[in-house]
VMD Tcl script that draws the C-alpha trace (Angstrom):
set ca {
  {38.49 247.35 75.64}
  {37.81 248.91 79.03}
  {39.92 251.93 78.15}
  {37.99 252.46 74.88}
  {34.63 252.38 76.72}
  {35.98 254.81 79.29}
  {37.03 257.24 76.55}
  {33.60 256.99 74.91}
  {31.92 257.87 78.20}
  {34.23 260.83 78.71}
  {33.33 262.21 75.29}
  {29.58 262.16 76.00}
  {28.16 265.67 76.63}
  {26.25 264.63 79.75}
  {29.48 263.75 81.54}
  {30.94 267.12 80.65}
  {27.78 268.74 82.01}
  {28.11 266.70 85.19}
  {31.68 267.90 85.63}
  {30.75 271.54 85.02}
  {27.79 271.28 87.41}
  {29.98 269.74 90.12}
  {32.51 272.53 89.71}
  {29.88 275.27 89.92}
  {28.29 273.72 93.01}
  {31.66 273.32 94.73}
  {32.56 276.94 93.89}
  {29.27 278.26 95.20}
  {29.42 276.29 98.46}
  {32.99 277.48 98.98}
  {31.92 281.10 98.57}
  {28.95 280.53 100.88}
  {31.15 279.01 103.58}
  {33.29 282.17 103.58}
  {30.30 284.25 104.69}
  {30.35 282.44 108.08}
  {26.55 282.24 107.82}
  {25.78 278.70 108.96}
  {22.06 278.97 108.16}
  {22.74 280.19 104.63}
  {25.32 277.47 104.00}
  {22.99 274.77 105.33}
  {20.10 276.02 103.20}
  {22.21 276.17 100.04}
  {23.62 272.70 100.68}
  {20.11 271.33 101.16}
  {18.75 272.98 98.01}
  {21.65 271.78 95.86}
  {21.13 268.28 97.22}
  {17.40 268.35 96.44}
  {18.02 269.65 92.91}
  {20.63 266.95 92.27}
  {18.20 264.31 93.55}
  {15.34 265.55 91.34}
  {17.58 265.60 88.25}
  {18.94 262.13 88.97}
  {15.44 260.71 89.47}
  {14.45 261.53 85.90}
  {17.74 261.99 84.05}
  {16.87 259.20 81.61}
  {13.70 260.99 80.46}
  {15.34 264.40 79.93}
  {15.91 265.68 76.40}
  {19.48 266.80 75.74}
  {19.48 268.97 72.63}
  {20.93 272.45 72.59}
  {21.64 275.02 69.89}
  {24.43 277.46 69.11}
  {22.72 280.50 70.68}
  {21.70 278.62 73.85}
  {25.17 277.11 74.24}
  {26.81 280.52 73.76}
  {24.48 282.18 76.28}
  {24.98 279.36 78.80}
  {28.77 279.54 78.43}
  {28.65 283.33 78.85}
  {26.71 282.97 82.09}
  {29.27 280.51 83.43}
  {32.06 282.92 82.49}
  {30.22 285.72 84.33}
  {29.88 283.53 87.42}
  {33.59 282.66 87.39}
  {34.70 286.27 86.89}
  {32.43 287.64 89.60}
  {33.29 284.84 92.03}
  {36.99 285.69 91.81}
  {36.31 289.08 93.44}
  {34.07 287.88 96.29}
  {35.69 287.51 99.71}
  {32.73 287.80 102.11}
  {28.96 288.10 101.87}
  {27.65 289.33 98.55}
  {24.12 289.19 97.13}
  {25.62 287.50 94.07}
  {26.11 284.41 96.25}
  {22.32 284.11 96.55}
  {21.83 284.59 92.82}
  {24.59 282.20 91.75}
  {22.57 278.94 92.10}
  {19.82 280.19 89.79}
  {22.30 281.59 87.26}
  {24.24 278.31 87.36}
  {21.06 276.30 86.83}
  {20.01 278.46 83.86}
  {23.43 278.14 82.25}
  {23.52 274.35 82.71}
  {19.95 273.95 81.43}
  {20.78 275.99 78.31}
  {23.91 273.94 77.64}
  {22.01 270.69 78.16}
  {18.66 271.29 76.48}
  {18.57 274.76 74.92}
  {15.86 277.37 75.34}
  {13.07 274.99 74.33}
  {14.10 272.48 76.96}
  {14.12 274.90 79.91}
  {10.58 273.88 80.88}
  {11.91 270.41 81.76}
  {13.73 271.95 84.71}
  {10.99 274.23 86.08}
  {11.05 272.57 89.51}
  {14.81 272.87 89.90}
  {14.82 276.43 88.58}
  {12.03 277.40 90.97}
  {13.89 275.96 93.96}
  {17.15 277.72 93.10}
  {15.37 280.97 92.16}
  {14.00 281.02 95.70}
  {17.52 281.26 97.11}
  {17.94 284.62 95.35}
  {15.25 286.29 97.49}
  {17.01 288.81 99.78}
  {15.89 288.75 103.44}
  {15.50 292.53 103.40}
  {12.71 292.29 100.82}
  {10.22 291.02 103.42}
  {10.89 294.06 105.60}
  {9.62 296.28 102.79}
  {6.12 294.81 103.14}
  {5.95 293.87 106.83}
  {7.70 295.27 109.90}
  {8.73 291.85 111.19}
  {10.96 293.33 113.90}
  {7.98 295.05 115.55}
  {5.86 291.90 115.40}
  {8.72 289.88 116.91}
  {9.15 292.42 119.71}
  {5.41 292.28 120.50}
  {5.30 288.49 120.60}
  {8.53 288.24 122.63}
  {7.06 290.70 125.12}
  {3.94 288.53 125.30}
  {6.08 285.45 126.04}
  {7.98 287.27 128.78}
  {4.77 288.59 130.29}
  {3.23 285.10 130.17}
  {6.26 283.74 132.04}
  {5.63 286.24 134.83}
  {8.41 288.70 134.03}
  {7.91 292.45 134.18}
  {8.60 293.78 130.70}
  {7.89 297.09 129.03}
  {7.91 297.37 125.25}
  {8.68 300.62 123.48}
  {8.55 299.94 119.76}
  {11.17 297.28 119.12}
  {12.82 297.84 122.52}
  {12.16 295.30 125.28}
  {12.90 296.72 128.73}
  {13.25 294.43 131.73}
  {14.18 295.26 135.32}
  {17.96 295.19 134.83}
  {18.48 295.48 131.10}
  {16.96 295.88 127.66}
  {17.32 294.50 124.13}
  {16.43 296.03 120.80}
  {15.04 293.80 118.09}
  {16.85 294.72 114.90}
  {15.85 293.45 111.45}
  {18.58 290.78 111.60}
  {17.08 289.34 114.79}
  {13.46 289.57 113.64}
  {13.37 286.01 112.31}
  {13.24 286.88 108.60}
  {16.11 284.51 107.80}
  {14.45 281.71 109.76}
  {11.15 282.27 107.96}
  {12.81 282.25 104.56}
  {14.67 279.08 105.48}
  {11.52 277.21 106.51}
  {9.55 278.60 103.57}
  {12.24 277.18 101.31}
  {11.89 273.81 102.99}
  {8.13 274.04 102.58}
  {8.65 274.67 98.85}
  {10.95 271.64 98.60}
  {8.44 269.50 100.49}
  {5.55 270.52 98.22}
  {7.59 269.78 95.09}
  {8.81 266.39 96.29}
  {5.61 264.99 97.77}
  {2.03 264.90 96.43}
  {-0.25 267.20 98.44}
  {-3.79 268.52 98.23}
  {-4.67 272.15 97.50}
  {-5.42 272.73 101.17}
  {-2.06 271.28 102.22}
  {-0.28 273.51 99.71}
  {-1.72 276.48 101.61}
  {-1.28 275.12 105.12}
  {2.35 273.95 104.82}
  {3.87 277.40 104.00}
  {1.71 279.07 106.67}
  {2.83 276.56 109.30}
  {6.46 277.07 108.23}
  {6.17 280.85 108.75}
  {4.43 280.46 112.13}
  {6.98 277.95 113.45}
  {9.94 280.10 112.38}
  {8.37 283.24 113.86}
  {7.45 281.68 117.21}
  {10.79 279.90 117.70}
  {12.72 283.08 116.90}
  {10.51 285.15 119.23}
  {11.30 282.65 121.99}
  {15.01 283.12 121.22}
  {14.64 286.91 121.51}
  {12.80 286.50 124.82}
  {15.62 284.29 126.11}
  {18.23 286.88 125.12}
  {16.24 289.59 126.92}
  {16.27 287.50 130.08}
  {20.01 286.88 129.77}
  {20.66 290.62 129.41}
  {18.55 291.27 132.49}
  {20.61 288.70 134.40}
  {23.88 290.27 133.13}
  {24.87 286.99 131.43}
  {27.00 288.59 128.70}
  {28.73 285.41 127.53}
  {25.48 283.46 127.39}
  {23.88 286.32 125.43}
  {26.70 286.24 122.86}
  {26.36 282.46 122.55}
  {22.63 282.55 121.79}
  {22.90 285.69 119.68}
  {26.01 285.16 117.56}
  {27.40 281.74 118.46}
  {26.18 278.18 118.05}
  {23.08 279.01 120.07}
  {21.46 280.70 117.08}
  {22.07 277.55 115.04}
  {20.43 275.45 117.75}
  {17.22 277.47 117.46}
  {17.30 277.04 113.68}
  {17.62 273.28 114.20}
  {14.68 273.36 116.61}
  {12.51 275.18 114.06}
  {13.50 272.79 111.27}
  {12.84 269.77 113.50}
  {9.39 271.00 114.49}
  {8.51 271.68 110.87}
  {9.80 268.26 109.84}
  {7.70 266.57 112.52}
  {4.64 268.50 111.39}
  {5.11 267.42 107.77}
  {5.68 263.82 108.80}
  {2.80 263.37 111.23}
  {0.25 265.78 109.76}
  {0.70 264.96 106.07}
  {2.94 262.01 105.23}
  {1.65 259.74 107.98}
  {-1.91 260.52 106.98}
  {-1.56 259.01 103.50}
  {-1.39 255.32 104.50}
  {-4.41 255.83 106.76}
  {-6.37 257.27 103.84}
  {-5.43 254.24 101.73}
  {-6.59 251.88 104.46}
  {-9.95 253.64 104.64}
  {-10.36 253.40 100.89}
  {-9.56 249.66 100.95}
  {-12.19 249.09 103.63}
}
mol new
graphics top color blue
foreach p $ca { graphics top sphere $p radius 0.5 }
foreach p [lrange $ca 0 end-1] q [lrange $ca 1 end] { graphics top cylinder $p $q radius 0.2 }
display resetview
């Protein structure tokens, strides 16, 4: 009897979808881990976890009804993902686009074109991961802004610093703020977390504006502090320490600091404020 029930469960489409989704997620995280980009891997892992949580929270209310065209298109997308993934060995923009493509294919297989609107939150979250960091540089010269603010921090700390464009010159050394060190990745990471926060928790219109702005400011300031630290290390001829904070685990530590500060802000400024509001209303 137990074996018959098990076979019935296996034949249900939703279990096949669960298996396909698990395989696509595992494939994507494997490809992401090969890029050796800890921030990217952590962000992707977080977003996949949030999407899985949101789907699980309301899986009983979802409509599973797909058609021939939607199923064919969804299967074709999965085939494209598998073929392209087989040729990726390092970083590729396709890695950023894979979560959204995977989500579209799974949604089409599960609910067809008419049912896509059921997954707008999940699709929005995973579409965000496809935004390339270089796109921000097209609109704003973040590297120059970072160099200016880092110079301000160094000057405030009493150090003699001269800024020439994106070049910070100290007494015994200098650093140049390239696009990769400008904090764009950190800002995108915290903006993504702000998006997740706004989708998971009820917020007012004002909070929907404030939360992303705070995320950008925190990421920018923390990264500028990191650049200032590296400038000091270069001036002190601390080559190994510079490599640690620039390329090693030190860069991850600053990302953790930014995420922690943002998390504390969301907790104390928004989430902790809700019970107080309820108490006032009860009085």
